C-alpha positions, 0 to 999 in steps of 0.5 A: 533918863525919864520913863514913858507913860507908854506902852512898848508897841506904838501902834497902842499909843495913840488914841483912835475912835475904837479905842480912846485913851481911857479905855486902853485894855492894858492899863500901861499908863495909869493916872492918864484921866479923862480930864488930863487927857482933855486938858492936854488937847488945848492951851498950846501956842502957835509954833509954826515957823514962818520965816524959814529960808532954804538950806544952804545946800538947796540949789546943789540938791535940786541939781543932784535930783536933776541928774538923778531923774535924767539918768532914769527917765520914766521911773519910780525912785524910792530913797529912804533916809532910815529909821531909829535903830534900837541901842538897848531895850527902849533907848535908840542909837542917835540917828543918821540919815542914809547918806543917799537920802541927805545928798539929795534932800539936805534933810536928816529926819528918821523915817523920811523918803524921798520919792521921784515920780515919773512925769513928761520930761522928768520927775516930780520930787516929793519928800514924805515926813512925819508931821508934827505930832498930833495934840488932838489924839495925845500922840505928842505926849503919850508916844515915846517918839512924840515931840514932847519926848524927843522935841519938836519936828518941822511941819511939812510947810516948814520942810517945803520951804527949808528943802524946796521940795513938796512935802507929804505925810510919810505915813500914807506912803506905803500904802500908796506905793503898794498901788503904784504901777510902772517901774520902780527902784528903791535904795535898799537897806534903810527902810524895811517897811518901803522895801516890803510894799514894794517887794513885787516891784522892784529887783536886786540888780535894778536897785543896785544900779540906782545904788552905783549911780549914787555912789558914783554921782559923789565922785566929783564934789560940787562947791558946797561940798568942798566947802563943807570938807574944808570946814570938816578939816579946820575943825579936826586941826583944832581937835588936834591941837586940843589933843596935844595941849592935854597929853600930860592928862592923858598920860595920868589916865588913858587913851580915853582922854584923847578920844574924848578931848577929840569928840568934845571938839567934834560935838562943839563945832560939828555934828559928831566925829566922822568915825570912831577915832583912833587914838593909839598909843605905843604898840597900839598904833599897829593895829589898824583900827584900834578903837578900844582906846582904853591902852596907856599913854606913855612918855617916850612912845609914839601916839597915832591919831586917826580922827575927823570932825563931821560937819552938820551936814554930814561931811567928814574929814579924816586926818592922822598924825603920829606924835611923839607923846613926850614932844621929841622923836627918838632917833629910830622913831624919826627914821621910821617917821620920816620915811612915811613922810617922804612916802607921803610926799610922793604920793601927794605929788601923784595926785593931779587931774588925769592921773590914775587913782592908783598912781598915788598908792603905787608912788608912796609903796615904792618909796616905802619899799625902797626904805625897807630894802636900805634898812635891810628888812627885805631882800631887794632889788625894789622892783622885785619887792614891789611886784611881789608886794613883799612891803605889804607886810609892814605897809599893810593897807591901800594908801588912801580912799575918796572922802566926802559924806562917808569917810569911805566915800563912793564905796559902791562906785565901779571899779573902773570909775573908782579905783581903776579910774582917773581922777578929775578936779573935784574929787578929794581923797586921803593920802595915808601911807603908814609902817607898822611893825608889829610887837611879835614880828620876829623878822624885824629888829627888837627896837623896830617892834610895837612902832606904828606911823601913818601920816594922812592928809585930805587932798583936793584935785584941782584944775592944775594939781592939788591942795591939801585941805589939812595943810595946817597940821604940821607933817614933817617931824622937825616942824611936828616937834616945834608945833607941840612944843609951842602948844604945850608952852 
């Protein structure tokens, strides 16, 4: 990786009237002569893009901003994208804009800020962005975030065409916010500079109301979002197929081969993985969030693969399949798997408009409790087990969550709107029961220990029930075996 010519502090990178390039005090970029500095200013073609079309979700983001405006009339609303975060020394993590910002603008660039300025009868929206790198002062090649180093940015004019929002220079925003009068709310946690500029104008309580509103606004997905979720799931299905085809190579290496295989599909067809892939073979399947993915992959064990592709617009799938690594379930593995499948079937059947969000969890948990009593692992009756939650020793987690631009979407929503709420058409959630018998659990027979099974699908609430977005991946144990045999050839 090339080492930039620039000093560590960005403020020192750009030529100013007080300190032109040739007069740098620290001399951290030797070789930048007057002649080179002058040469770099000219001889560049016009690269302005004149024939741009709005992003696909431009109509939806406009409607979302209108709903936000109606909820907070007369108030200035500030929604930052966030800034780059240092990974190590002078390298940064890949940037992902805040969900709130991307949801309202369709833009994904660092340092962006959406401001809704109150006007008579509503708000005027402006998206504040970094403009093209300045070539007159050397910023584009001397700044480590200049376009020569990290790639071309859209001009402000181009941004206006893409996102359907007037665009201005974000470098002027902090000063403007300091001078602003009237009530203000900001989405916190993404841009310390913007928050500092508003420090004497905002309160935590009022800002939390803004965050909660934007979280609850995402509970019901519009048509664009549903389409993106289906794209994410379709790519995820292909990623699972990729993994099955290379299980022999994974056996020769480790869980990392599975992780890398799925990641390739995510990067080729989408933006990224939606969350750290869980590639848990053998007893690692009993660890709910096993993301180290450094263990052995052995014939005769199960592989719990929990992974999702994230689309270029940030919508992610979240799918789990538990697969026999050699293509065939053992008798005990099949018994446990079929119990989880039966529990998931009961959960999916409970997903319908007008039903309670908790219904699918309760339905799945009851089936699993029945199986545990039937197997003699916990003393019945089933009603007692469920009432006391005794099945939780082996079921561990909730049976699902909302899905969208975050894998655990709408997390800031109020309890009455989400966990204690009612399902509506357009909501998308996971149904993912599991049974996990820890390797050191002395309360179960030895042959159970180290077996973990989870089955997870992405379920859309429809007008008349539900639709399984991930139905293309087999779930029933016999269908899983046939599918794997076909893929392995």
